[in-house]
N, C-alpha and C positions, 0 to 999 in steps of 0.2 A: 413532575416531582412533587413531593409533599410540600405543604406550605402552612405557615401559621397565619391565621386570619384575624385572630382576636385574643384578648386576654380578659380573664375574670378575676377579680379580687373579692374575697369575702371572709368574714369571720367564720369560725367553726365551733361555736359555743356548744358544749355537750348537752346543755339543757334544752337547746333548740331541737336536737334529735329526740330527746325524751318527750318533749311536748308533742311532736309529730306522732311518735310511736304510741303515746298514751291517749291520743285523740283530743288533745287540748289546744290545738292550733287556733280554734275559733274563740277561745276564752279571751276576755277583755285584755288580760296582761299580754298575751302572745299574739293576738290578731294583728296589731300594727307591725310586728316583725315580719310576719309572713306576707302581709299586704305589700311590703316593700320589695318583695321578690316576684310579684305577679308579672310585671312587665319583663323581667329578666327571663322568666320561664317561657314567655311567648317569644322572646328574642332567640333563645337557644333552640327552641322548637323549629323556628324558621331558619336558623343558621345551619342546623343539621351537621355538626362536626362528626368526623369519622373517629377521631381520637382526642381524648383529653389527657394532657400531661398535667398531673395534679401535684403541686408542690405543697407539702404539709409537714407537720412534725408529729412523730410518734409519741404517745403518752405512756411509755413503759408497757406497751402491748407486744410489739415485735422485738423491741430492744430493751435493755435495762442498763443499770450502771456498770454491768459487767462488759458490755459491748456497746459503744456509742460511736457510730460512723458520723462523720461530718456531713457527707452527702451519700445517700443510698438510692439506687434505682431498682425498681421491681421489674424483673424480666420474665416472670412466670405467666402462664396462660390464665390463671385465676387467682383471686385474692379473697379469702373469706372474711366476713365481718368478725372483728375481735371480740372476745369476752372481756369486758373492762371491769368485771367484778359483779355485774348483775345480769349476765347473759349477753350474747351477741345482739346487736340491734336487728330487728326483724326487717332487714332490707335485703335486696338481691345480692348474690355473690358478684363481686366485681370481675369483669372479664378484661384481661390484659391484651396487649398487642406485642407478643414476644419478638416478632421480627423487627419492628420499629424500635422497641426498647433496647434490644441487643445492638442495633445499629447506633443508637444514641450513646449507649455505654462505650462502645468502641471509639466513636468519634470524640467523646468528651475526654476519655483517657489519653488518646493520642493528641488531644488539644491541651494536655497537661493538667486536667482536673482529676483528682484521685477519687474515683467513684467506687463505692462498695456495691458489688453486684449481688442482688438478693433473688434467689430462685424459689424461695418459699417464705411467705410473709402474710400474717393477718393484718388487716387494716382497721384502725379504730375511728373514733368520731372525727378526728382531724381530716380524714378523707371522706367518710360517708355523709357527714352533715352537709358539706358543700354540694355533694351530689343531690341530696334530698332537697336542698333549697333551690337548686337550679332545675331539677327534673321532676320534683314531686315524689309520689309514691307509686312508681310503676311496678309491674310484675317482674320486669327485667330492665336493667339500665340500658338506655338506647344508644350507648356509646362505649367504645373500648377505652380503657383507662390505663395509663402508665403512672404508677405512684413514684414520686420522687421525694424522699424524706430528708429533711434538713435538721441538724441538731441545733435547737434553740432552747434546750432544757438544761444541759450541763455546760458550765463555763469551760472553755471559751467557745462561743458560737462563731460562725464565719461572719466576716464583716459585711456590711451592706454593699460595699464595692465588689467583694468577691461574689456575692449573690447576683448582683447586676451583671457581672461579667459571665457568670454561669449561664444566665439567661441568653446572653449573646451567643455563647457556645452552643446552647441547645438549638437556637435558631439555625446556626450553621449546620448542625447535625441533621435537623429535620429537612432542610432544603437540599441536602445531598442524598436523601433517601429517594430511590427511583419510582416508588409507587405514588400514584395520584391520590393524595390524602389531604383532607381538610383537618387541621389541627388547631385546637384552642388550648391555651395554657392557663391554668388556675394557680393563683397565689393565695394562700389561705392563712388564717390566724389573726390575732389582734382583735379589736384595736386596743386603746388604752385599757389596762386592767392590771390589778394585782390581787392575788388569791390568798396571801398570807401576810402576817405581821401587822404593825400599826397602821400601814397604809392600805390594808385590804379594802377593796371596793373603790379604789381611786379611779376616777374618770376625768380626763382632761380633754374637753371638747375642742378647745382652741388648738391644742397639739394635733388632735386627730384631723381637724379640718385643714390645717396647714399641710399635714402629710398628704392628704388626698390631693390637694392642689399641686403640690410639688411632684407627686408621683405622675401626674398627667403632664405638667408643663416643664418640670426641671428634674427629671429622674437622675441625671448625672450628679447634680448638686445634692439630692437626697441621699445618693449612694455614699457620699463622703461623711454623712453624719455618724459620729462614733456611738458605740454601744451605750455608753454612760448617759448620753442625752435621752435615749429611749427610756432607760430605766429611771432616770431622775424625773423626767417630765411626765411619763405616762405609765409608770409601774413596771415591775419586774417582768411580767408576761408580755409587755408591749414589744419586747425584742422579737416576738414572732413576726412583726411587720417587715423584717428584712426579707422574709419569704415572698412578699409582694414584689420586691425588687427583682427576683428571678423572673417572674412573669413579665415585668416591665422591660427587662433587658432583652426579652425575646421578641419584642415588638419594634415597630419603626420608631424613629426619633420623634416624629410628629404623629399623633394618633387622634382619632375622633372619639370623644366621650359620649357613649351611648346612654348611660344612665348612672346615677349616683344615689346612694341611700345611706342614711346615718340615723341610728336610733339608740336612745338610752332609756332604761337599761334593758338588758336581756340577761337574766341571772345577775351577776355583779360585774358585767362588762358592757362596753360600748360595741355595738354592731356597726360595721362599715362594709360597704359594697360598691364596687365599680365594674363597669364593662367598658373596655376600650377596644376599638377596632383599628386595624391597619387600613390605610387608604386602599381603595381598589386598585389592582395593578393596571 
């Protein structure tokens, strides 16, 4: 059967993708960011997952204020990089895994999660930047990817508890798929940041560090934190962190922390990153 072996959490700052695409990764400002992912790239090259379920939020590329699904799963065979206003990122087309994606969609809907099934969808920096951070700049992505988009843009987003329980349901779905596949779940977005208003540029290191600690050791407790705490303490865009709870819900209660990275600033945000492994069976 298919199995989830590990989870990856990472920020998906668009400027990180631009720095890579424009050959600026070695510049003094950006070099510390990319250095923080070198061990992670070695880890995932050794892990060799067959499929990544990548939880992210769309930034008005595939969806708009006219259509806002709370949870949407990409079931297509391919997903092209989106044009976010300055042309698509020069990265490979994302290859999907329709068989597993449809199986997950069916399982989640019968598990009483109302998923939007998407058969055609361009994917923006929310999905491609995490792939670049973990896999570098290959000619083709070395893994199949199932995009899972969460609405954290238009109020009301799903609660942290709903996201955590979605992760649990995803695990049940994966483990009922008969093919022998190694699956890694990515939770992306965050950490503390606000892009507009009087608090633009807000960074709360203490909040971010506490979140990382609780995600590892007390995810059920973190799942009970209300939306307003994220917004008040870490900025309006910090609500993206509920997507990390989808990843955490898909893992064992007790996990092994493989690596942790935190850096300020990258653009006007804090970059956070974790790799968590399930204990070997």
